[in-house]
MIZAMAR-741252 format. One record per residue (C-alpha): residue number from 1; residue in three letters; x, y, z. Coordinates in Angstrom, 1 decimal. Layout:
% residues N
+-----+--------+--------+--------+--------+
! num ! residu !      u !      v !      w !
+-----+--------+--------+--------+--------+
! NUM !    ALA !      X !      Y !      Z !
...
+-----+--------+--------+--------+--------+
//
This chain:
% residues 301
+-----+--------+--------+--------+--------+
! num ! residu !      u !      v !      w !
+-----+--------+--------+--------+--------+
!   1 !    MET !  -61.0 !   46.8 !  208.4 !
!   2 !    ASP !  -58.5 !   47.8 !  210.3 !
!   3 !    GLU !  -57.9 !   46.6 !  214.5 !
!   4 !    ASN !  -58.4 !   50.2 !  215.2 !
!   5 !    GLU !  -61.8 !   50.9 !  213.7 !
!   6 !    TRP !  -62.9 !   47.0 !  214.8 !
!   7 !    LEU !  -61.9 !   48.6 !  218.5 !
!   8 !    ALA !  -63.7 !   51.8 !  218.0 !
!   9 !    ASP !  -67.1 !   49.9 !  216.6 !
!  10 !    ARG !  -66.7 !   47.2 !  219.4 !
!  11 !    PHE !  -66.5 !   50.6 !  221.9 !
!  12 !    GLU !  -69.5 !   52.2 !  219.5 !
!  13 !    GLU !  -71.7 !   49.1 !  220.8 !
!  14 !    HIS !  -71.6 !   50.3 !  224.7 !
!  15 !    ARG !  -71.6 !   54.0 !  224.5 !
!  16 !    THR !  -75.2 !   54.7 !  225.1 !
!  17 !    HIS !  -75.2 !   52.5 !  227.8 !
!  18 !    LEU !  -71.6 !   54.2 !  229.6 !
!  19 !    ARG !  -73.3 !   57.3 !  229.1 !
!  20 !    ALA !  -76.1 !   56.5 !  231.2 !
!  21 !    VAL !  -73.9 !   55.1 !  233.8 !
!  22 !    ALA !  -71.6 !   58.3 !  233.6 !
!  23 !    TYR !  -74.6 !   60.7 !  233.8 !
!  24 !    ARG !  -76.5 !   59.1 !  236.8 !
!  25 !    MET !  -72.5 !   58.8 !  238.6 !
!  26 !    LEU !  -72.4 !   62.7 !  237.5 !
!  27 !    GLY !  -75.2 !   64.5 !  237.3 !
!  28 !    SER !  -73.0 !   66.4 !  234.3 !
!  29 !    LEU !  -73.9 !   65.7 !  230.4 !
!  30 !    THR !  -70.6 !   67.3 !  229.9 !
!  31 !    GLU !  -68.8 !   65.3 !  232.7 !
!  32 !    ALA !  -70.5 !   61.9 !  231.3 !
!  33 !    ASP !  -69.4 !   62.5 !  227.9 !
!  34 !    ASP !  -65.4 !   63.5 !  229.1 !
!  35 !    ALA !  -65.8 !   60.2 !  231.2 !
!  36 !    VAL !  -66.9 !   58.2 !  228.6 !
!  37 !    GLN !  -63.9 !   59.5 !  226.5 !
!  38 !    ASP !  -61.7 !   59.0 !  229.3 !
!  39 !    THR !  -63.0 !   55.6 !  229.0 !
!  40 !    TRP !  -62.3 !   55.0 !  225.0 !
!  41 !    LEU !  -58.9 !   56.2 !  225.7 !
!  42 !    ARG !  -58.0 !   53.5 !  228.0 !
!  43 !    LEU !  -59.1 !   51.1 !  225.9 !
!  44 !    SER !  -57.6 !   52.5 !  222.4 !
!  45 !    ARG !  -54.3 !   52.4 !  224.5 !
!  46 !    SER !  -54.7 !   48.8 !  226.2 !
!  47 !    GLY !  -56.5 !   46.9 !  223.2 !
!  48 !    LEU !  -58.3 !   43.7 !  224.5 !
!  49 !    ASP !  -56.1 !   41.3 !  224.6 !
!  50 !    GLU !  -56.5 !   40.2 !  228.7 !
!  51 !    VAL !  -60.4 !   41.6 !  228.2 !
!  52 !    GLU !  -62.9 !   38.8 !  228.3 !
!  53 !    ASN !  -66.4 !   40.7 !  229.4 !
!  54 !    LEU !  -65.7 !   44.1 !  227.3 !
!  55 !    GLY !  -69.0 !   45.4 !  229.1 !
!  56 !    GLY !  -68.3 !   44.8 !  232.2 !
!  57 !    TRP !  -64.7 !   45.9 !  231.7 !
!  58 !    LEU !  -65.7 !   49.0 !  230.4 !
!  59 !    THR !  -68.4 !   50.0 !  233.1 !
!  60 !    THR !  -65.6 !   49.4 !  235.4 !
!  61 !    ILE !  -63.5 !   52.0 !  233.6 !
!  62 !    VAL !  -66.1 !   54.8 !  233.2 !
!  63 !    ALA !  -66.8 !   54.1 !  237.5 !
!  64 !    ARG !  -63.3 !   54.2 !  238.5 !
!  65 !    VAL !  -63.2 !   57.7 !  236.0 !
!  66 !    CYS !  -66.6 !   58.7 !  237.6 !
!  67 !    PHE !  -65.1 !   58.4 !  241.2 !
!  68 !    ASN !  -61.7 !   60.1 !  240.7 !
!  69 !    MET !  -64.1 !   63.3 !  239.0 !
!  70 !    LEU !  -66.2 !   63.1 !  242.1 !
!  71 !    ARG !  -63.6 !   62.8 !  244.8 !
!  72 !    SER !  -62.0 !   66.2 !  242.8 !
!  73 !    ARG !  -65.4 !   67.8 !  242.5 !
!  74 !    ASN !  -66.0 !   67.3 !  246.1 !
!  75 !    ILE !  -62.9 !   69.4 !  246.9 !
!  76 !    ARG !  -63.7 !   72.2 !  244.2 !
!  77 !    ARG !  -67.1 !   72.4 !  246.0 !
!  78 !    GLU !  -65.8 !   72.7 !  249.5 !
!  79 !    GLU !  -65.6 !   76.2 !  249.7 !
!  80 !    SER !  -69.2 !   76.9 !  247.0 !
!  81 !    LEU !  -72.3 !   77.9 !  249.1 !
!  82 !    GLY !  -74.4 !   78.4 !  246.5 !
!  83 !    VAL !  -77.3 !   76.6 !  244.9 !
!  84 !    HIS !  -76.5 !   73.6 !  242.6 !
!  85 !    LEU !  -78.7 !   71.8 !  240.2 !
!  86 !    PRO !  -77.1 !   68.6 !  238.5 !
!  87 !    ASP !  -77.5 !   69.3 !  234.4 !
!  88 !    PRO !  -80.9 !   68.2 !  232.6 !
!  89 !    VAL !  -81.4 !   66.4 !  229.8 !
!  90 !    VAL !  -83.5 !   68.6 !  227.6 !
!  91 !    THR !  -85.4 !   67.8 !  224.4 !
!  92 !    GLN !  -88.0 !   68.8 !  221.9 !
!  93 !    GLU !  -91.2 !   67.0 !  222.7 !
!  94 !    GLY !  -91.8 !   64.1 !  220.7 !
!  95 !    GLN !  -88.1 !   63.9 !  219.8 !
!  96 !    LEU !  -86.3 !   62.1 !  221.9 !
!  97 !    GLN !  -83.2 !   60.1 !  221.1 !
!  98 !    PRO !  -82.3 !   56.5 !  222.0 !
!  99 !    GLU !  -79.2 !   57.7 !  224.6 !
! 100 !    ASP !  -81.8 !   60.3 !  225.6 !
! 101 !    GLU !  -84.7 !   57.7 !  226.8 !
! 102 !    ALA !  -81.7 !   55.9 !  228.3 !
! 103 !    LEU !  -81.2 !   58.9 !  230.6 !
! 104 !    ARG !  -84.4 !   59.9 !  231.0 !
! 105 !    ALA !  -85.7 !   56.4 !  232.6 !
! 106 !    ASP !  -87.8 !   56.5 !  235.8 !
! 107 !    SER !  -84.9 !   56.5 !  238.0 !
! 108 !    VAL !  -82.9 !   59.1 !  236.6 !
! 109 !    GLY !  -85.3 !   62.3 !  237.6 !
! 110 !    LEU !  -83.9 !   65.6 !  238.2 !
! 111 !    ALA !  -84.8 !   65.0 !  242.0 !
! 112 !    LEU !  -83.1 !   62.4 !  242.1 !
! 113 !    LEU !  -79.9 !   63.8 !  240.7 !
! 114 !    VAL !  -80.5 !   66.2 !  243.3 !
! 115 !    VAL !  -80.1 !   63.6 !  246.0 !
! 116 !    LEU !  -77.5 !   61.9 !  244.5 !
! 117 !    ASP !  -75.5 !   65.1 !  244.5 !
! 118 !    THR !  -75.4 !   65.5 !  248.3 !
! 119 !    LEU !  -73.9 !   61.9 !  248.8 !
! 120 !    ALA !  -70.4 !   61.1 !  249.7 !
! 121 !    PRO !  -68.3 !   59.4 !  246.2 !
! 122 !    ALA !  -68.3 !   56.2 !  247.4 !
! 123 !    GLU !  -71.7 !   55.8 !  248.4 !
! 124 !    ARG !  -73.1 !   57.4 !  245.4 !
! 125 !    ILE !  -71.1 !   55.1 !  243.0 !
! 126 !    ALA !  -72.1 !   51.7 !  245.5 !
! 127 !    PHE !  -75.9 !   53.1 !  244.9 !
! 128 !    VAL !  -75.8 !   53.6 !  241.3 !
! 129 !    LEU !  -73.6 !   50.4 !  240.2 !
! 130 !    HIS !  -75.7 !   48.1 !  242.7 !
! 131 !    ASP !  -79.3 !   49.5 !  242.7 !
! 132 !    MET !  -79.2 !   51.0 !  239.1 !
! 133 !    PHE !  -77.2 !   48.6 !  236.8 !
! 134 !    LYS !  -77.3 !   45.7 !  239.2 !
! 135 !    LEU !  -73.2 !   45.0 !  239.9 !
! 136 !    PRO !  -72.4 !   42.4 !  242.6 !
! 137 !    PHE !  -70.8 !   44.3 !  245.0 !
! 138 !    LYS !  -67.7 !   42.2 !  245.1 !
! 139 !    GLU !  -67.4 !   44.1 !  241.9 !
! 140 !    ILE !  -67.8 !   47.2 !  243.1 !
! 141 !    ALA !  -65.7 !   47.1 !  246.1 !
! 142 !    PRO !  -62.5 !   47.3 !  244.5 !
! 143 !    MET !  -63.6 !   50.7 !  242.9 !
! 144 !    VAL !  -64.5 !   52.4 !  245.9 !
! 145 !    GLY !  -61.4 !   50.8 !  247.6 !
! 146 !    ARG !  -63.7 !   48.6 !  250.1 !
! 147 !    THR !  -64.6 !   45.0 !  251.1 !
! 148 !    PRO !  -67.9 !   43.7 !  249.7 !
! 149 !    ALA !  -69.6 !   43.7 !  252.8 !
! 150 !    ALA !  -68.5 !   47.8 !  253.2 !
! 151 !    ALA !  -69.6 !   48.7 !  250.1 !
! 152 !    ARG !  -73.1 !   46.7 !  250.6 !
! 153 !    GLN !  -73.1 !   49.3 !  253.5 !
! 154 !    LEU !  -72.0 !   52.5 !  251.2 !
! 155 !    ALA !  -75.2 !   51.4 !  249.1 !
! 156 !    SER !  -77.1 !   50.9 !  252.2 !
! 157 !    ARG !  -76.6 !   54.4 !  253.2 !
! 158 !    ALA !  -77.6 !   56.1 !  250.0 !
! 159 !    ARG !  -80.5 !   54.2 !  249.7 !
! 160 !    LEU !  -81.7 !   55.3 !  253.2 !
! 161 !    ARG !  -80.7 !   58.7 !  251.8 !
! 162 !    VAL !  -82.8 !   58.8 !  248.8 !
! 163 !    LYS !  -85.7 !   57.2 !  250.5 !
! 164 !    GLY !  -86.0 !   59.6 !  252.9 !
! 165 !    ALA !  -85.7 !   62.2 !  250.5 !
! 166 !    GLU !  -89.4 !   61.6 !  249.7 !
! 167 !    MET !  -89.1 !   62.5 !  245.7 !
! 168 !    PRO !  -92.8 !   63.2 !  243.9 !
! 169 !    VAL !  -94.0 !   61.1 !  241.5 !
! 170 !    PRO !  -94.6 !   63.3 !  238.1 !
! 171 !    ASP !  -98.2 !   63.0 !  236.9 !
! 172 !    PRO !  -97.7 !   60.6 !  233.5 !
! 173 !    ASP !  -99.8 !   62.5 !  231.3 !
! 174 !    LEU !  -97.5 !   64.9 !  229.6 !
! 175 !    ALA !  -99.9 !   66.7 !  228.2 !
! 176 !    ARG ! -101.5 !   67.7 !  231.2 !
! 177 !    GLN !  -98.7 !   68.4 !  232.6 !
! 178 !    ARG !  -97.7 !   71.2 !  229.8 !
! 179 !    GLU ! -101.7 !   72.5 !  230.8 !
! 180 !    ILE ! -100.5 !   73.1 !  234.4 !
! 181 !    VAL !  -97.4 !   74.4 !  233.1 !
! 182 !    ASN !  -98.9 !   77.1 !  230.8 !
! 183 !    ALA ! -101.4 !   77.9 !  233.0 !
! 184 !    PHE !  -98.4 !   78.9 !  235.7 !
! 185 !    PHE !  -96.7 !   80.7 !  232.9 !
! 186 !    LEU ! -100.2 !   82.8 !  231.9 !
! 187 !    ALA ! -100.9 !   83.2 !  235.5 !
! 188 !    ALA !  -97.0 !   85.1 !  236.2 !
! 189 !    ARG !  -97.6 !   87.0 !  233.0 !
! 190 !    GLY ! -100.9 !   88.8 !  234.2 !
! 191 !    GLY !  -99.4 !   89.4 !  237.3 !
! 192 !    ASP ! -102.5 !   87.3 !  238.7 !
! 193 !    PHE ! -101.0 !   85.9 !  242.4 !
! 194 !    GLU ! -104.1 !   84.0 !  243.1 !
! 195 !    ALA ! -103.8 !   82.0 !  239.5 !
! 196 !    LEU ! -100.4 !   81.5 !  240.5 !
! 197 !    VAL ! -101.2 !   80.1 !  243.9 !
! 198 !    ALA ! -103.6 !   78.0 !  242.3 !
! 199 !    VAL ! -101.5 !   75.5 !  240.7 !
! 200 !    LEU !  -99.0 !   75.3 !  243.2 !
! 201 !    HIS !  -98.4 !   72.7 !  245.6 !
! 202 !    PRO !  -98.5 !   73.9 !  249.1 !
! 203 !    ASP !  -95.4 !   72.0 !  249.1 !
! 204 !    VAL !  -93.9 !   73.5 !  246.4 !
! 205 !    ALA !  -90.0 !   74.3 !  245.9 !
! 206 !    LEU !  -88.5 !   76.5 !  243.3 !
! 207 !    ARG !  -84.6 !   75.7 !  242.9 !
! 208 !    ILE !  -82.2 !   78.6 !  241.4 !
! 209 !    ASP !  -78.8 !   77.8 !  239.8 !
! 210 !    ALA !  -77.4 !   80.8 !  238.3 !
! 211 !    GLY !  -74.2 !   79.2 !  238.4 !
! 212 !    ALA !  -71.0 !   80.7 !  240.4 !
! 213 !    GLY !  -70.3 !   84.0 !  238.9 !
! 214 !    ARG !  -74.1 !   85.1 !  240.5 !
! 215 !    PRO !  -74.0 !   83.1 !  243.8 !
! 216 !    THR !  -76.4 !   86.0 !  245.0 !
! 217 !    ALA !  -79.4 !   84.9 !  242.7 !
! 218 !    SER !  -79.2 !   81.5 !  243.5 !
! 219 !    MET !  -81.8 !   80.5 !  245.9 !
! 220 !    VAL !  -84.1 !   77.7 !  246.9 !
! 221 !    ILE !  -87.6 !   79.2 !  248.1 !
! 222 !    HIS !  -90.5 !   77.0 !  249.6 !
! 223 !    GLY !  -94.0 !   77.1 !  249.8 !
! 224 !    ALA !  -96.9 !   78.1 !  247.5 !
! 225 !    THR !  -97.3 !   81.9 !  248.7 !
! 226 !    ALA !  -93.3 !   82.5 !  248.3 !
! 227 !    VAL !  -92.7 !   80.7 !  245.2 !
! 228 !    GLY !  -96.1 !   82.4 !  244.0 !
! 229 !    ARG !  -94.2 !   86.0 !  245.0 !
! 230 !    GLN !  -91.3 !   85.0 !  243.8 !
! 231 !    ALA !  -92.7 !   84.1 !  240.4 !
! 232 !    ARG !  -95.1 !   87.1 !  239.8 !
! 233 !    SER !  -92.2 !   89.5 !  240.1 !
! 234 !    GLY !  -89.4 !   87.2 !  238.5 !
! 235 !    LEU !  -91.1 !   86.3 !  235.2 !
! 236 !    ARG !  -93.3 !   88.9 !  235.0 !
! 237 !    ALA !  -89.9 !   91.4 !  234.3 !
! 238 !    TRP !  -89.1 !   88.9 !  231.3 !
! 239 !    PHE !  -92.4 !   89.4 !  229.7 !
! 240 !    THR !  -92.3 !   93.1 !  229.1 !
! 241 !    ARG !  -89.4 !   92.1 !  226.7 !
! 242 !    PRO !  -90.8 !   91.4 !  223.4 !
! 243 !    ASP !  -87.4 !   89.4 !  222.6 !
! 244 !    VAL !  -87.6 !   87.0 !  225.3 !
! 245 !    HIS !  -89.7 !   83.7 !  224.3 !
! 246 !    LEU !  -90.9 !   80.4 !  226.5 !
! 247 !    ARG !  -90.1 !   77.4 !  224.4 !
! 248 !    PRO !  -91.5 !   74.0 !  225.2 !
! 249 !    ALA !  -89.2 !   71.1 !  225.9 !
! 250 !    LEU !  -89.1 !   67.9 !  228.1 !
! 251 !    VAL !  -86.7 !   68.2 !  231.1 !
! 252 !    ASN !  -85.5 !   64.9 !  232.4 !
! 253 !    GLY !  -88.8 !   63.9 !  230.5 !
! 254 !    THR !  -91.3 !   66.4 !  232.4 !
! 255 !    ALA !  -92.3 !   69.6 !  231.4 !
! 256 !    GLY !  -90.3 !   72.4 !  230.9 !
! 257 !    VAL !  -89.0 !   75.6 !  229.0 !
! 258 !    VAL !  -86.1 !   77.0 !  227.7 !
! 259 !    VAL !  -86.3 !   80.6 !  227.8 !
! 260 !    THR !  -85.2 !   82.7 !  225.1 !
! 261 !    MET !  -83.5 !   86.5 !  224.4 !
! 262 !    ASP !  -82.7 !   87.6 !  221.3 !
! 263 !    GLY !  -82.8 !   83.5 !  220.0 !
! 264 !    GLN !  -79.9 !   83.0 !  222.7 !
! 265 !    PRO !  -80.8 !   80.3 !  225.7 !
! 266 !    LEU !  -80.8 !   82.2 !  228.9 !
! 267 !    THR !  -82.6 !   80.1 !  231.2 !
! 268 !    VAL !  -83.8 !   76.1 !  231.3 !
! 269 !    MET !  -86.9 !   75.4 !  233.8 !
! 270 !    GLY !  -88.2 !   71.6 !  234.7 !
! 271 !    PHE !  -91.4 !   71.4 !  236.5 !
! 272 !    THR !  -92.3 !   68.2 !  238.7 !
! 273 !    VAL !  -96.3 !   68.3 !  238.2 !
! 274 !    THR !  -98.2 !   65.9 !  241.0 !
! 275 !    GLU ! -101.5 !   65.4 !  241.2 !
! 276 !    ASP ! -102.1 !   68.8 !  239.0 !
! 277 !    LYS ! -100.2 !   70.5 !  241.2 !
! 278 !    ILE !  -96.5 !   71.9 !  240.5 !
! 279 !    ILE !  -94.7 !   70.5 !  243.4 !
! 280 !    GLY !  -91.3 !   71.5 !  242.0 !
! 281 !    ILE !  -89.4 !   73.9 !  240.1 !
! 282 !    ASP !  -85.6 !   73.8 !  238.8 !
! 283 !    ALA !  -84.3 !   77.0 !  237.3 !
! 284 !    ILE !  -80.7 !   77.3 !  235.9 !
! 285 !    ALA !  -79.9 !   80.4 !  235.0 !
! 286 !    ASP !  -76.1 !   80.4 !  234.2 !
! 287 !    PRO !  -76.3 !   81.5 !  230.3 !
! 288 !    GLU !  -73.3 !   80.0 !  229.4 !
! 289 !    ARG !  -74.3 !   76.4 !  231.5 !
! 290 !    VAL !  -77.6 !   76.7 !  229.7 !
! 291 !    ARG !  -76.0 !   77.0 !  225.9 !
! 292 !    ARG !  -74.6 !   73.9 !  226.7 !
! 293 !    ILE !  -77.2 !   71.7 !  227.9 !
! 294 !    VAL !  -79.5 !   72.8 !  224.9 !
! 295 !    ALA !  -77.1 !   72.8 !  222.2 !
! 296 !    THR !  -78.9 !   70.4 !  220.3 !
! 297 !    VAL !  -82.5 !   71.5 !  220.8 !
! 298 !    ILE !  -81.6 !   75.0 !  219.8 !
! 299 !    SER !  -79.6 !   73.4 !  216.5 !
! 300 !    SER !  -82.7 !   70.7 !  215.6 !
! 301 !    ASP !  -84.3 !   74.1 !  214.5 !
+-----+--------+--------+--------+--------+
//
């Protein structure tokens, strides 16, 4: 084995961890993979001559790459008025891969990623690295250009935002989650408004991200009555088409569906079910983005 192969093997030992770190920081699977690839390129150029702790060194590099990506992203989004949802991890039920298990840990629910998306880049980096990966602030500080005390304050502010969001905890029974989601779609298919409202939590929130090309189709709707009306009108149009199918899937570890038309992925929907009621529905309805997100699920059939 030559030196490049040996180096590549050492890097592969850390890839799953690095991808999990980058996903929590960026909320985008594509960007996370780009950050990991950039980290590999930096390692391949520099080698290990002056690296004592490879895992720590790689984590530092991927964090710095993510920090730069977050700052660049924030500049691009300043003029964006649409709803943005992070990329979910979509897998077939019962077929989670090890890397997906790492990404769908309790701390990586889609609701948390939505909150993390509202943080300033330095706050997000400090919070993710310290609270999720237990890095000390003296190591985080140089990444964000602050003192350890200032980095601690960044993480503290982020922690308050996360706690203040009061994110619901999904029911642990996946089979029961699926029953509730199936009842939701059955009611929508039949146009049964009362049955729809019956499975929705009074404080339910529906978030639809239709992408930059259709900003007027993106929306956030609150309350069982309003969400029920939107579901009855919006989903019934799907069910009138024989080429539209709902494919059960896990979306960040909870019950969800991939909607396909003519076999092509159209929309991915994730549901948060708590106390046998749907309290959150997150839908990405940008077909190009959805195809990328669910590529491994669709291709594995």
